[in-house]
TORNUTI-696859 format. One record per atom (N, C-alpha, C): x negated, z, y negated. Coordinates in steps of 0.02 Angstrom, whole numbers, padded with zeros to 5 digits, always signed. Last residue first. Layout:
% TORNUTI-696859
XZY...
END
This chain:
% TORNUTI-696859
-00057-00533-00707-00104-00568-00750-00077-00630-00782+00095-00502-00661+00031-00519-00628-00010-00563-00674+00179-00369-00739+00168-00441-00731+00097-00453-00704+00243-00244-00744+00187-00257-00700+00178-00331-00686+00353-00211-00822+00287-00189-00844+00232-00200-00793+00511-00232-00894+00464-00256-00844+00393-00240-00866+00562-00073-00966+00557-00145-00966+00510-00166-00910+00643+00066-00881+00591+00033-00921+00597-00042-00920+00784+00167-00903+00755+00112-00865+00704+00075-00907+00780+00339-00914+00783+00277-00952+00750+00222-00911+00871+00439-00795+00809+00414-00825+00820+00349-00863+01003+00553-00832+00982+00490-00801+00919+00464-00835+00958+00728-00832+00988+00670-00865+00962+00606-00832+00965+00819-00674+00936+00801-00738+00969+00739-00767+01061+00927-00596+01058+00854-00603+01030+00836-00671+01010+01061-00486+01035+01033-00549+01029+00958-00550+01063+01086-00314+01012+01078-00366+01043+01051-00429+01170+01100-00225+01106+01132-00210+01052+01123-00262+01321+01147-00312+01279+01097-00281+01209+01125-00273+01393+01310-00275+01373+01255-00320+01335+01203-00280+01420+01413-00188+01465+01404-00245+01447+01347-00291+01427+01471-00030+01395+01419-00071+01442+01402-00127+01431+01648-00006+01465+01583-00008+01425+01535-00050+01367+01770+00109+01372+01737+00044+01411+01672+00051+01365+01929+00180+01387+01860+00188+01397+01830+00119+01215+02029+00176+01284+02015+00158+01301+01942+00171+01086+02050+00193+01128+02069+00249+01201+02056+00235+00952+01938+00153+01009+01979+00133+01051+01995+00194+00800+01873+00087+00842+01893+00143+00897+01939+00118+00726+01732+00014+00759+01796+00002+00803+01812+00062+00581+01656+00086+00652+01657+00070+00677+01728+00057+00441+01598+00033+00463+01663+00058+00536+01671+00040+00360+01447+00087+00403+01485+00042+00423+01550+00075+00278+01349+00142+00255+01418+00139+00296+01459+00089+00325+01225+00167+00304+01239+00099+00280+01310+00089+00376+01213+00291+00305+01199+00285+00279+01213+00215+00509+01228+00267+00474+01285+00296+00399+01276+00288+00584+01121+00218+00537+01153+00173+00502+01214+00203+00493+01018+00335+00500+01049+00269+00573+01071+00259+00464+00953+00449+00495+01019+00456+00504+01055+00390+00399+00841+00409+00467+00833+00435+00503+00900+00441+00310+00905+00264+00318+00868+00325+00390+00866+00348+00267+00878+00092+00302+00915+00144+00313+00873+00207+00159+00865-00010+00169+00821+00048+00204+00858+00103+00149+00960-00103+00162+00892-00127+00175+00845-00070+00227+01118-00082+00181+01067-00058+00200+00999-00085+00245+01235-00213+00277+01189-00166+00227+01136-00145+00154+01387-00222+00166+01319-00246+00199+01277-00193+00237+01546-00199+00183+01498-00187+00204+01429-00210+00341+01627-00204+00285+01648-00245+00225+01601-00235+00516+01599-00213+00451+01582-00186+00396+01605-00233+00681+01574-00180+00635+01624-00205+00567+01612-00173+00762+01424-00221+00725+01461-00171+00680+01513-00205+00923+01416-00305+00859+01391-00283+00826+01437-00232+01050+01443-00340+00997+01474-00381+00928+01452-00360+01127+01387-00245+01128+01357-00311+01073+01383-00355+01111+01469-00131+01076+01405-00135+01076+01374-00204+01088+01623-00101+01125+01589-00155+01093+01522-00168+01006+01661-00003+01076+01681+00004+01119+01647-00049+00901+01516+00027+00915+01583+00002+00988+01598+00012+00800+01432+00145+00862+01436+00106+00872+01508+00084+00706+01393+00237+00688+01393+00166+00751+01393+00124+00684+01482+00389+00727+01442+00346+00709+01449+00272+00568+01471+00495+00577+01515+00436+00619+01476+00386+00589+01371+00587+00581+01440+00611+00591+01490+00555+00717+01258+00528+00648+01279+00538+00645+01352+00560+00861+01203+00618+00833+01243+00564+00760+01260+00579+00871+01033+00671+00874+01105+00685+00842+01142+00628+00859+00912+00616+00916+00921+00661+00924+00994+00683+00810+00831+00467+00805+00890+00510+00868+00896+00552+00753+00665+00446+00808+00713+00441+00799+00771+00491+00592+00641+00383+00634+00634+00442+00690+00685+00438+00556+00572+00221+00565+00629+00266+00609+00611+00326+00437+00443+00193+00507+00465+00188+00519+00520+00239+00271+00511+00168+00319+00461+00191+00390+00486+00180+00172+00557+00024+00212+00576+00083+00260+00520+00103+00013+00500-00013+00083+00493-00031+00126+00509+00029-00117+00623+00005-00083+00561+00026-00011+00559+00001-00196+00695-00140-00158+00702-00078-00126+00636-00059-00246+00677-00262-00295+00685-00209-00262+00690-00141-00142+00678-00348-00167+00612-00329-00222+00617-00275-00118+00816-00371-00072+00778-00330-00101+00711-00307-00189+00903-00452-00215+00888-00386-00174+00839-00345-00124+00918-00574-00196+00905-00574-00221+00881-00505+00005+00951-00537-00007+00888-00572-00081+00869-00566-00018+01079-00482+00011+01025-00441-00005+00958-00472-00064+01150-00592-00110+01138-00536-00084+01082-00492+00055+01154-00665-00004+01121-00693-00055+01104-00638+00138+01231-00581+00153+01161-00595+00093+01123-00621+00114+01366-00565+00082+01320-00518+00094+01247-00533+00269+01415-00628+00202+01437-00608+00174+01389-00555+00394+01395-00672+00350+01337-00671+00278+01356-00655+00542+01458-00594+00475+01471-00622+00435+01406-00620+00662+01453-00525+00663+01444-00598+00597+01463-00631+00621+01457-00391+00659+01512-00419+00655+01514-00496+00565+01333-00360+00522+01392-00366+00558+01447-00405+00648+01226-00361+00618+01242-00296+00575+01305-00299+00679+01224-00497+00732+01236-00447+00703+01259-00381+00556+01189-00548+00582+01257-00561+00639+01273-00513+00551+01055-00506+00501+01103-00483+00527+01175-00492+00655+00995-00576+00658+00999-00503+00609+01051-00476+00611+01014-00710+00678+01034-00688+00680+01044-00612+00484+00954-00711+00491+01026-00724+00559+01052-00698+00516+00818-00688+00473+00855-00642+00483+00930-00649+00592+00790-00802+00623+00786-00735+00582+00826-00685+00492+00811-00899+00555+00850-00901+00588+00849-00833+00398+00715-00865+00380+00785-00861+00442+00830-00861+00470+00599-00895+00447+00611-00826+00431+00686-00816+00487+00617-01032+00546+00615-00989+00526+00629-00917+00353+00612-01078+00394+00672-01087+00455+00674-01042+00312+00477-01038+00286+00536-01005+00328+00599-01017+00356+00374-01118+00395+00391-01058+00374+00456-01026+00266+00360-01220+00337+00360-01238+00380+00383-01180+00142+00353-01156+00161+00415-01190+00234+00417-01211+00090+00243-01098+00138+00281-01058+00166+00342-01096-00002+00186-01181+00055+00144-01162+00107+00181-01120-00104+00281-01198-00055+00270-01252+00007+00232-01228-00149+00400-01081-00146+00328-01095-00088+00314-01143-00169+00525-01038-00166+00517-01111-00162+00443-01130-00072+00524-00894-00127+00555-00931-00118+00551-01005-00007+00452-00796+00005+00435-00866-00050+00463-00910-00041+00514-00679-00071+00449-00693-00060+00427-00766+00038+00631-00688-00035+00636-00681-00068+00570-00701+00168+00580-00695+00141+00619-00751+00065+00620-00748+00176+00518-00568+00187+00479-00629+00157+00515-00690+00155+00628-00484+00107+00572-00485+00115+00530-00548+00270+00703-00512+00204+00732-00525+00151+00677-00529+00371+00618-00465+00367+00632-00537+00298+00661-00555+00339+00625-00326+00339+00562-00363+00332+00572-00438+00352+00762-00295+00289+00728-00285+00285+00664-00326+00488+00780-00323+00438+00818-00361+00370+00783-00356+00541+00699-00223+00553+00683-00294+00501+00717-00338+00503+00770-00111+00476+00703-00121+00485+00681-00194+00579+00886-00130+00506+00891-00129+00473+00823-00140+00707+00833-00113+00686+00855-00180+00610+00862-00184+00703+00816+00024+00706+00757-00018+00684+00775-00089+00703+00947+00062+00644+00908+00078+00644+00841+00042+00829+00987+00016+00770+01012-00017+00707+00973+00001+00921+00928+00102+00922+00912+00031+00855+00929-00001+00886+00994+00220+00877+00921+00215+00878+00898+00142+00923+01123+00187+00852+01109+00201+00838+01034+00197+01062+01107+00178+01023+01122+00118+00949+01108+00128+01093+01086+00312+01108+01034+00263+01067+01045+00200+01053+01210+00364+01019+01149+00386+01031+01093+00336+01145+01294+00301+01074+01303+00288+01034+01240+00308+01262+01248+00358+01252+01238+00286+01179+01247+00267+01237+01288+00492+01248+01217+00476+01237+01204+00402+01229+01426+00484+01170+01388+00503+01177+01314+00486+01322+01463+00331+01316+01459+00404+01250+01424+00421+01411+01547+00204+01349+01516+00225+01343+01519+00301+01581+01512+00171+01530+01557+00196+01469+01518+00218+01612+01399+00030+01624+01425+00098+01568+01472+00118+01583+01341-00089+01636+01391-00088+01651+01420-00020+01527+01192-00014+01536+01229-00077+01596+01278-00071+01519+01116+00102+01501+01187+00104+01513+01226+00040+01560+00982+00092+01569+01018+00155+01561+01094+00149+01534+00937-00037+01599+00925-00007+01612+00969+00054+01399+00974-00055+01450+01002-00098+01519+00995-00066+01336+00895+00042+01331+00968+00044+01388+01000+00004+01366+00767-00004+01391+00788+00062+01390+00865+00067+01296+00765-00124+01369+00758-00125+01400+00781-00059+01166+00779-00072+01193+00830-00117+01270+00827-00119+01150+00662+00002+01148+00726+00036+01178+00782-00007+01163+00563-00102+01207+00563-00043+01209+00633-00010+01063+00597-00193+01132+00592-00216+01181+00597-00156+00947+00590-00109+00969+00654-00140+01042+00651-00160+00942+00451-00067+00951+00507-00020+00976+00571-00052+00962+00386-00217+00982+00369-00149+00993+00430-00105+00918+00436-00335+00980+00397-00336+01006+00382-00266+00802+00504-00293+00854+00539-00329+00921+00502-00327+00722+00408-00232+00744+00467-00193+00804+00499-00227+00708+00327-00345+00739+00300-00285+00763+00356-00239+00639+00409-00431+00709+00394-00448+00745+00362-00389+00515+00412-00362+00553+00474-00374+00626+00459-00389+00481+00275-00365+00489+00309-00301+00531+00373-00310+00471+00256-00503+00524+00222-00467+00534+00252-00398+00359+00338-00528+00423+00351-00561+00480+00319-00523+00265+00269-00455+00288+00334-00429+00351+00358-00465+00249+00152-00530+00261+00148-00458+00292+00213-00433+00214+00197-00657+00282+00170-00646+00298+00166-00572+00079+00230-00650+00130+00284-00648+00200+00259-00636-00031+00147-00547+00017+00136-00601+00071+00190-00598-00115+00139-00444-00134+00184-00498-00088+00178-00558-00060+00046-00363-00072+00112-00333-00091+00163-00386-00063-00069-00435+00000-00033-00432-00008+00037-00403-00185-00127-00414-00175-00092-00477-00112-00049-00475-00214-00089-00239-00200-00134-00294-00193-00093-00358-00212-00065-00080-00261-00056-00133-00248-00108-00187-00050-00009-00023-00103-00059-00029-00150-00043-00087+00047+00086-00034-00001+00095+00020-00060+00046+00014+00143+00055-00126+00091+00103-00147+00038+00114-00093+00230-00025-00056+00188-00056-00107+00131-00011-00128+00299+00069+00023+00254+00021+00055+00206-00009+00004+00376+00129-00075+00325+00169-00040+00274+00123-00006+00457+00018-00105+00414+00048-00156+00358+00090-00125+00526-00005+00015+00482-00057-00012+00433-00028-00063+00599+00114+00028+00551+00095+00080+00501+00044+00053+00679+00106-00088+00633+00161-00079+00579+00142-00028+00757-00010-00061+00713-00006-00120+00660+00047-00112+00829+00026+00050+00780-00029+00056+00730-00025-00002+00901+00131-00012+00862+00143+00048+00809+00089+00057+00972+00076-00118+00917+00123-00132+00873+00135-00071+01035-00061-00158+01018-00034-00091+00958+00013-00099+01057-00094-00290+01110-00105-00242+01098-00073-00174+00948-00059-00367+01014-00061-00399+01071-00064-00348+00836-00074-00290+00856-00006-00310+00926-00004-00337+00802-00206-00274+00852-00179-00229+00873-00107-00246+00703-00224-00375+00766-00262-00376+00819-00227-00335+00601-00135-00338+00634-00128-00403+00701-00165-00405+00566-00184-00209+00592-00117-00219+00629-00109-00284+00518-00312-00237+00575-00304-00192+00607-00236-00203+00407-00276-00315+00462-00314-00345+00526-00308-00303+00332-00212-00217+00353-00175-00276+00411-00210-00310+00308-00315-00124+00347-00256-00104+00373-00218-00165+00231-00399-00208+00293-00423-00178+00338-00364-00157+00122-00319-00241+00167-00341-00294+00233-00367-00266+00067-00299-00112+00085-00242-00154+00135-00263-00208+00039-00429-00068+00091-00390-00035+00113-00331-00077-00067-00459-00158-00005-00499-00157+00052-00459-00126-00161-00364-00120-00136-00364-00189-00070-00402-00193-00187-00404+00011-00157-00339-00002-00127-00336-00072-00242-00537-00011-00183-00524+00031-00149-00459+00013-00294-00548-00184-00302-00559-00113-00238-00543-00076-00265-00543-00316-00334-00532-00297-00347-00545-00223-00161-00675-00385-00171-00610-00355-00243-00604-00329-00135-00804-00429-00173-00760-00473-00182-00689-00446-00233-00833-00281-00229-00828-00354-00158-00840-00378-00247-00861-00150-00206-00803-00167-00196-00796-00242-00233-01025-00080-00264-00980-00129-00217-00922-00142-00166-01072+00028-00230-01102+00013-00269-01058-00035-00096-00923+00110-00093-00984+00068-00162-01013+00057-00077-00872+00280-00110-00863+00215-00104-00928+00175+00000-00779+00414-00010-00839+00375-00043-00823+00308+00031-00664+00484-00036-00691+00490-00050-00753+00449+00147-00601+00464+00141-00633+00529+00073-00668+00537+00137-00562+00334+00128-00510+00385+00125-00539+00456+00167-00684+00273+00101-00654+00264+00088-00602+00319+00301-00704+00312+00250-00752+00331+00180-00721+00327+00366-00592+00256+00370-00605+00328+00314-00651+00351+00339-00610+00120+00314-00551+00155+00312-00563+00230+00411-00730+00097+00339-00728+00087+00308-00669+00125+00542-00688+00121+00513-00741+00164+00437-00740+00158+00559-00594+00020+00565-00573+00090+00533-00624+00137+00542-00679-00091+00497-00622-00081+00499-00600-00008+00650-00768-00077+00581-00793-00068+00531-00736-00059+00764-00684-00095+00758-00731-00039+00685-00749-00026+00738-00615-00215+00745-00579-00152+00735-00625-00092+00735-00724-00306+00678-00679-00299+00680-00643-00232+00862-00778-00300+00806-00816-00274+00746-00771-00261+00924-00667-00362+00947-00692-00297+00892-00731-00263+00867-00651-00485+00850-00603-00433+00873-00624-00364+00917-00739-00576+00855-00758-00543+00838-00711-00486+01021-00671-00632+01038-00721-00582+00976-00745-00544+00979-00591-00735+00974-00564-00667+00995-00614-00613+00893-00619-00867+00943-00657-00830+00937-00638-00756+00790-00595-00958+00848-00551-00955+00908-00587-00923+00673-00658-00954+00728-00695-00985+00793-00655-00986+00598-00558-00888+00578-00584-00953+00635-00618-00990+00667-00531-00768+00649-00477-00814+00635-00503-00884+00683-00657-00710+00741-00614-00720+00727-00560-00771+00549-00700-00705+00598-00736-00746+00659-00692-00761+00495-00613-00612+00471-00611-00681+00521-00645-00728+00567-00657-00499+00571-00587-00521+00550-00581-00595+00521-00786-00490+00592-00775-00505+00604-00704-00528+00387-00762-00457+00404-00796-00520+00477-00786-00539+00397-00706-00331+00374-00664-00386+00390-00695-00453+00458-00823-00265+00482-00754-00260+00462-00712-00319+00386-00937-00301+00459-00936-00311+00485-00864-00310+00258-00899-00259+00271-00913-00330+00346-00911-00346+00279-00889-00120+00258-00830-00159+00275-00840-00233+00311-01023-00094+00360-00971-00079+00343-00907-00118+00192-01087-00126+00251-01101-00166+00304-01048-00155+00109-01037-00025+00090-01029-00096+00151-01038-00141+00174-01080+00092+00174-01009+00074+00156-00997+00001+00275-01201+00139+00218-01193+00094+00218-01123+00066+00377-01240+00222+00337-01182+00242+00276-01172+00198+00437-01356+00168+00476-01294+00174+00436-01232+00192+00398-01473+00074+00356-01432+00118+00387-01363+00126+00500-01528+00001+00458-01573+00040+00416-01535+00091+00555-01417-00057+00600-01463-00023+00561-01511+00021+00445-01365-00122+00469-01331-00062+00517-01375-00023+00436-01450-00232+00382-01450-00182+00407-01420-00117+00552-01414-00299+00543-01483-00278+00490-01487-00223+00526-01280-00325+00580-01297-00279+00575-01369-00255+00424-01293-00420+00410-01261-00356+00464-01278-00304+00495-01348-00526+00443-01388-00494+00426-01359-00425+00574-01238-00557+00606-01301-00538+00556-01345-00501+00477-01146-00596+00517-01133-00537+00553-01196-00512+00425-01209-00713+00383-01194-00656+00422-01183-00591+00537-01217-00799+00502-01277-00778+00461-01264-00715+00570-01079-00809+00620-01129-00790+00586-01191-00763+00450-01016-00852+00481-01001-00787+00530-01055-00764+00319-01022-00922+00373-01071-00925+00410-01068-00859+00204-00947-00936+00269-00913-00931+00328-00960-00944+00076-00992-00931+00117-01014-00988+00185-00980-00990+00035-00913-00814-00004-00922-00875+00039-00937-00936+00132-00907-00714+00095-00847-00732+00057-00852-00797+00197-01037-00716+00234-00974-00707+00195-00915-00735+00098-01134-00741+00161-01135-00779+00196-01067-00775-00002-01104-00645-00015-01095-00717+00049-01093-00759+00076-01136-00525+00051-01069-00538+00034-01058-00612+00106-01277-00541+00157-01225-00534+00132-01157-00554+00004-01370-00540+00035-01353-00605+00079-01291-00600-00033-01402-00414-00080-01364-00454-00052-01342-00521+00075-01478-00372+00063-01412-00342+00018-01369-00385+00053-01593-00445+00112-01553-00459+00104-01483-00431-00057-01646-00382-00065-01620-00450-00006-01577-00471+00002-01686-00260-00048-01633-00261-00058-01603-00331+00094-01785-00303+00116-01728-00263+00066-01671-00267+00014-01876-00368+00068-01842-00405+00092-01780-00368-00068-01917-00261-00097-01884-00320-00043-01845-00358+00025-01978-00177-00011-01919-00153-00041-01880-00212+00063-02086-00259+00113-02037-00238+00081-01972-00215-00058-02154-00267-00028-02127-00329+00023-02073-00311-00071-02190-00130-00122-02149-00164-00093-02116-00226+00042-02269-00107+00031-02208-00067-00018-02162-00102+00023-02370-00202+00084-02330-00203+00074-02264-00165-00098-02425-00161-00094-02391-00226-00032-02346-00230-00058-02485-00039-00107-02429-00039-00103-02390-00104+00027-02582-00090+00053-02532-00043+00007-02471-00041-00059-02659-00170-00005-02619-00202+00024-02566-00155-00145-02704-00059-00170-02665-00116-00114-02627-00151-00063-02774+00033-00099-02715+00053-00121-02672-00006+00098-02825-00041+00033-02835-00010-00002-02769+00003+00187-02866-00191+00185-02852-00120+00115-02862-00093+00259-02816-00344+00200-02841-00309+00202-02820-00236+00353-02768-00427+00376-02807-00369+00319-02835-00328+00289-02705-00534+00332-02666-00489+00353-02702-00426+00167-02713-00621+00184-02760-00567+00228-02725-00515+00153-02610-00711+00155-02678-00737+00179-02728-00684+00154-02501-00625+00204-02505-00677+00211-02576-00703+00042-02524-00544+00108-02522-00513+00164-02528-00565-00062-02522-00640-00052-02578-00594+00020-02580-00569-00049-02395-00697-00043-02456-00738-00026-02516-00695-00079-02319-00583-00012-02315-00613+00001-02375-00658-00214-02347-00565-00166-02366-00514-00095-02366-00540-00263-02290-00684-00272-02361-00670-00221-02386-00618-00225-02156-00669-00201-02194-00726-00207-02269-00714-00297-02122-00551-00224-02120-00552-00196-02163-00610-00427-02131-00599-00406-02175-00545-00329-02180-00543-00423-02028-00691-00433-02096-00715-00412-02147-00662-00402-01920-00600-00355-01933-00654-00361-02004-00680-00514-01921-00515-00447-01937-00488-00398-01954-00543-00663-01967-00516-00618-01944-00569-00547-01964-00551-00724-02000-00393-00760-01960-00444-00715-01932-00498-00658-02084-00310-00692-02027-00279-00728-01983-00330-00600-02179-00398-00560-02148-00345-00592-02086-00317-00662-02253-00497-00651-02181-00509-00618-02143-00451-00671-02382-00446-00729-02351-00478-00722-02275-00482-00544-02414-00404-00596-02404-00353-00658-02370-00382-00482-02421-00533-00458-02375-00481-00513-02361-00430-00551-02524-00594-00555-02456-00622-00534-02404-00570-00510-02628-00510-00581-02612-00515-00591-02542-00543-00375-02629-00535-00397-02610-00469-00471-02593-00469-00375-02670-00669-00347-02605-00650-00372-02582-00582-00434-02797-00655-00465-02746-00696-00440-02676-00677-00345-02865-00572-00414-02857-00550-00448-02801-00589-00232-02862-00653-00230-02829-00588-00301-02816-00563-00275-02940-00761-00259-02869-00771-00257-02831-00705-00295-03066-00698-00350-03032-00731-00336-02957-00739-00169-03097-00651-00223-03089-00603-00280-03050-00634-00047-02995-00740-00085-03057-00729-00139-03043-00677+00068-02918-00812+00050-02923-00741+00018-02991-00729+00069-02815-00944+00055-02885-00927+00030-02890-00856+00078-02680-00958+00141-02717-00955+00130-02790-00935-00050-02637-01070-00007-02617-01015+00058-02657-01018-00165-02766-01114-00115-02716-01134-00069-02701-01075-00296-02793-00992-00255-02811-01051-00205-02756-01065-00452-02724-00949-00381-02728-00935-00342-02746-00998-00597-02826-00956-00559-02768-00980-00486-02778-00967-00663-02898-00806-00635-02905-00874-00596-02843-00893-00800-02819-00723-00733-02848-00722-00707-02852-00794-00971-02861-00708-00920-02822-00742-00852-02856-00742-01025-02904-00544-01020-02920-00616-00962-02882-00647-01049-02760-00441-01029-02829-00451-01029-02842-00526-01091-02637-00325-01104-02666-00392-01089-02740-00395-00951-02588-00227-01018-02616-00227-01031-02648-00295-00820-02559-00233-00864-02509-00262-00936-02533-00263-00760-02660-00164-00749-02659-00236-00796-02610-00270-00793-02625-00035-00823-02685-00064-00818-02684-00140-00710-02515-00022-00783-02506-00019-00818-02565-00050-00585-02576-00030-00604-02527-00081-00680-02518-00082-00586-02655+00083-00582-02688+00018-00605-02640-00037-00589-02552+00175-00644-02600+00173-00645-02635+00106-00467-02495+00148-00527-02457+00130-00589-02500+00132-00383-02598+00196-00378-02576+00126-00443-02541+00105-00415-02602+00331-00431-02660+00289-00431-02641+00216-00362-02480+00367-00433-02493+00376-00455-02550+00332-00227-02487+00350-00264-02453+00298-00340-02464+00305-00178-02544+00465-00183-02587+00406-00225-02555+00351-00165-02439+00555-00223-02483+00559-00232-02526+00496-00118-02282+00516-00097-02350+00505-00157-02397+00504-00178-02160+00547-00109-02171+00567-00088-02244+00562-00306-02165+00496-00297-02154+00568-00227-02171+00591-00275-02183+00362-00313-02234+00397-00304-02227+00472-00212-02063+00332-00173-02125+00328-00209-02181+00366-00317-01976+00341-00262-01970+00389-00221-02034+00390-00391-02021+00232-00420-02026+00299-00366-02020+00352-00305-01991+00125-00322-02060+00139-00349-02068+00209-00303-01852+00131-00240-01889+00140-00255-01960+00160-00436-01828+00101-00410-01808+00166-00346-01846+00181-00437-01877-00029-00482-01905+00021-00458-01890+00091-00347-01793-00088-00330-01864-00083-00375-01899-00032-00417-01673-00081-00353-01680-00047-00334-01753-00038-00529-01705-00161-00537-01687-00091-00473-01695-00052-00467-01728-00284-00506-01781-00252-00514-01768-00178-00411-01600-00305-00367-01658-00298-00403-01714-00263-00529-01526-00317-00481-01510-00263-00436-01570-00251-00588-01576-00430-00622-01585-00366-00575-01573-00308-00493-01530-00524-00501-01602-00513-00535-01615-00446
END
């Protein structure tokens, strides 16, 4: 309520500066606030008489700076009962009542979307405000993240079109230095960006894995609850698996399967494997963060199965060191997207039989660098015979179960 009063006061002061006639209006208002004999009680709504107008206006001036809602009700009574009234007072009341309705509508949007989960009503109201204030960042954020929540909760993906439009616009404005009047219900700038990037990543994973992966990794860089949420890293792992790995693996199979091993095929395999290392890292983080938390136990076995499958591929079908990897992975920085290799590492991390994986006696690094997998300190099997690539460079675990929406903002 104090915010509305303050906003209306500011609105009124701007109006006075813009229109000289308002000076007279505020003089009348000030006079009306001076102690005077009690005004007659307002008659029943609908009766436009001198007495009722005086009573309504007296109530309006009495509450204008202390109780905006009561002032609004009095002014609304006046205007409803006397729709054709002309003059300074009704003109002023129209502007004040209109400003109150506009500001109070803004304050309703966030509670409707995040508190009451009335997405249809809240998003419609937000669009009305945005039509009047196209650069209102608070409303743009609510439209973006609110539309994402609506799509997930109402199981209606048509909301994702708006979600993508407004999330991208909100991110652009925030990163250019703009800030809304309030970050609530988010904890601040970084928290807001984390949820916006995470939502962007989850939505685009279905159609653009590259954009989705980049957005998900970005979301994990901010200090927010999402940084400690296993789902964040599950989605990063599956983004690698559905995007870069699927593409590179298919390319490797098409170009090199059944053919003599060459430096070119070894390079292609090295690129596949450094993506697999990122997948291992993502699944390991999901498993580590799931811990013994009851709400993750239904999904943890699947995450662990995927992690084990890929880890054993990279370690010659051995899971030695996997427990230590899980225990220590969160102490390491989240690895960035790998830079494609253009030359073979000094110590190629490829074996004579790529389908069988890499022979290694050391743990795979959770944060392989651009020169991976040589940086993984693997010991490749050497051979003097010419071999052929006879299979895809890694197994294909079963498709992961897609979870329900699980990161609603308070």
